[in-house]
C-alpha positions in Angstrom: 0.0 0.0 0.0 2.8 2.4 0.8 4.5 1.7 -2.6 1.4 2.3 -4.3 0.9 5.6 -2.6 4.5 6.7 -3.4 4.0 5.7 -7.0 0.8 7.6 -7.3 2.4 10.6 -5.7 5.3 10.4 -8.0 3.0 10.4 -11.1 1.1 13.2 -9.6 4.2 15.4 -9.1 5.5 14.5 -12.7 2.1 15.6 -14.1 2.2 18.6 -12.0 5.5 19.6 -13.4 4.1 19.4 -16.9 0.5 20.8 -16.2 1.3 23.8 -14.0 3.7 25.7 -16.3 1.4 24.9 -19.4 -1.7 26.0 -17.3 -0.1 29.1 -16.0 1.1 30.1 -19.5 -2.4 29.6 -21.0 -3.9 31.6 -18.1 -1.6 34.5 -18.7 -2.2 34.4 -22.5 -6.0 34.1 -22.0 -6.0 37.0 -19.5 -4.1 39.2 -21.8 -6.4 38.2 -24.7 -9.5 38.7 -22.8 -8.4 42.2 -21.5 -7.6 43.4 -25.2 -10.7 41.9 -26.3 -12.8 43.6 -23.8 -11.7 47.0 -25.0 -13.9 46.8 -28.0 -16.6 44.1 -27.2 -19.6 44.4 -29.3 -22.9 42.6 -29.0 -25.4 42.0 -31.7 -29.2 41.5 -31.5 -30.4 37.9 -31.8 -33.7 36.3 -32.6 -34.2 35.2 -29.0 -35.7 37.9 -27.0 -33.5 39.6 -24.2 -30.5 38.0 -25.6 -27.5 39.2 -27.6 -24.8 37.6 -29.7 -21.2 38.4 -28.6 -18.5 37.3 -31.0 -15.4 36.3 -29.0 -12.2 37.7 -30.4 -13.7 40.5 -32.5 -12.5 43.2 -30.1 -9.1 41.7 -30.1 -8.9 41.7 -33.8 -10.1 45.3 -34.0 -7.5 46.5 -31.5 -4.6 44.5 -33.3 -5.9 45.8 -36.7 -6.2 49.5 -35.4 -2.8 49.4 -33.9 -1.3 48.0 -37.0 -3.1 50.8 -39.2 -1.6 53.5 -36.9 1.7 51.9 -37.5 1.5 51.9 -41.0 0.3 55.5 -41.3 3.0 56.8 -39.0 5.6 54.7 -41.0 4.5 55.2 -44.6 2.2 58.2 -44.8 2.9 60.9 -42.3 6.2 62.7 -42.8 8.7 62.7 -40.0 8.2 66.5 -39.3 4.5 65.9 -38.7 5.2 62.9 -36.4 7.7 65.0 -34.3 5.0 67.9 -34.1 2.4 65.4 -32.9 4.7 63.9 -30.3 6.0 67.3 -29.1 2.4 68.4 -28.8 1.8 65.4 -26.5 4.9 65.8 -24.6 3.9 69.4 -23.7 0.8 68.6 -22.2 1.0 68.9 -18.2 0.8 65.5 -16.4 -0.1 63.5 -19.6 3.6 64.0 -20.8 4.9 62.1 -17.7 2.9 58.9 -18.4 3.4 59.2 -22.1 7.1 59.4 -21.9 7.5 56.7 -19.3 5.3 54.4 -21.1 6.8 55.0 -24.5 10.3 54.4 -23.0 9.1 51.2 -21.3 7.6 49.8 -24.6 10.8 50.9 -26.6 12.8 48.9 -24.1 11.4 45.7 -25.3 10.7 46.3 -28.9 11.8 48.5 -31.7 15.2 49.8 -32.8 16.1 51.2 -29.3 15.8 48.0 -27.1 17.4 48.4 -23.7 17.2 44.9 -22.3 19.8 43.5 -24.7 23.0 43.7 -22.5 22.9 41.4 -19.5 25.5 42.2 -16.9 26.6 41.3 -13.3 26.8 44.1 -10.8 28.9 43.9 -7.5 26.7 45.1 -4.7 29.3 44.2 -1.9 32.9 43.8 -2.8 33.6 42.3 0.7 31.3 39.5 0.4 31.3 39.4 -3.4 27.5 39.6 -3.5 26.4 40.2 -7.2 23.2 40.6 -9.0 22.2 39.9 -12.5 20.5 42.7 -14.5 20.4 44.6 -17.8 22.5 47.6 -18.7 20.0 50.4 -19.6 22.0 53.6 -19.5 25.8 53.8 -20.2 26.1 57.5 -19.2 24.8 59.8 -16.3 26.5 63.0 -17.5 23.3 65.0 -16.8 23.5 64.3 -13.1 27.3 64.5 -12.7 27.8 60.7 -12.6 30.2 60.3 -15.4 31.7 57.0 -14.2 28.3 55.4 -13.4 25.8 53.4 -15.4 22.2 52.3 -14.9 21.3 48.7 -14.4 17.8 47.4 -14.0 17.4 44.2 -12.1 14.0 42.4 -12.5 12.6 40.6 -9.5 12.0 36.9 -9.5 8.5 35.6 -10.1 7.2 39.2 -10.4 6.5 41.9 -12.9 8.7 44.5 -11.1 12.4 45.3 -10.4 15.0 47.8 -9.1 17.1 50.3 -11.0 20.7 50.7 -9.7 23.2 53.4 -10.5 26.5 51.6 -10.4 30.2 52.6 -11.0 31.4 51.2 -14.2 34.1 49.2 -12.4 31.3 47.2 -10.7 29.8 46.1 -13.9 30.7 42.9 -15.8 29.1 41.9 -19.0 28.0 38.2 -19.1 28.2 35.8 -22.0 24.5 34.7 -22.3 21.7 36.0 -24.3 19.1 38.5 -23.0 16.4 35.8 -23.1 18.5 33.4 -21.2 19.3 36.1 -18.7 15.7 37.2 -18.2 14.7 33.4 -17.8 17.4 32.9 -15.2 16.3 35.9 -13.2 12.4 35.4 -13.4 12.9 31.8 -12.3 15.0 32.7 -9.3 18.0 31.0 -10.7 16.3 27.7 -11.4 16.1 27.8 -15.3 19.3 27.5 -17.1 19.7 27.0 -20.9 19.9 23.4 -22.3 23.4 24.1 -23.4 24.6 25.2 -20.0 23.0 22.2 -18.4 24.6 20.0 -21.0 28.1 21.4 -20.2 27.5 20.8 -16.5 26.7 17.1 -17.0 
């Protein structure tokens, strides 16, 4: 009986290791899809009284299509001078410019030609104990605030959508020879996930 219980528990744990990550990934994707879809969710009258027809995914397609259309217009039709005029107008609006600039910089850090999270580095927090932290180099100069010999490093938190920004002397920053995706996966997983190539070398 004891062996049977251990076998069932082992099967359950193995199944959990497969089902939990897949389920969590599906949940995140579904939540994101449902949020975007709810932005433009339309209902249509039906033949049944007091009932309406809602087409799932229609709002999502409209948001994606509208965003793509705006991107096409700004990339192909509007001259750069007009784009700069519109953007400068938004940046001159009180309060709105704070959120606009911060959100634009955040999006640009992940996508586009000015990606920021592309240089994984190790920063030394305590030289005596050699405590280090893995993060991403986001600013290579702080001349504006008089910190010529310092850089900005963003360190995401494990299992969270947050992080800390550190202003670190350049001598305490060391580039690491892994890709940005591998570094992010290593940080988010709390050091559990490693690339398959790294695991193969260790074996």
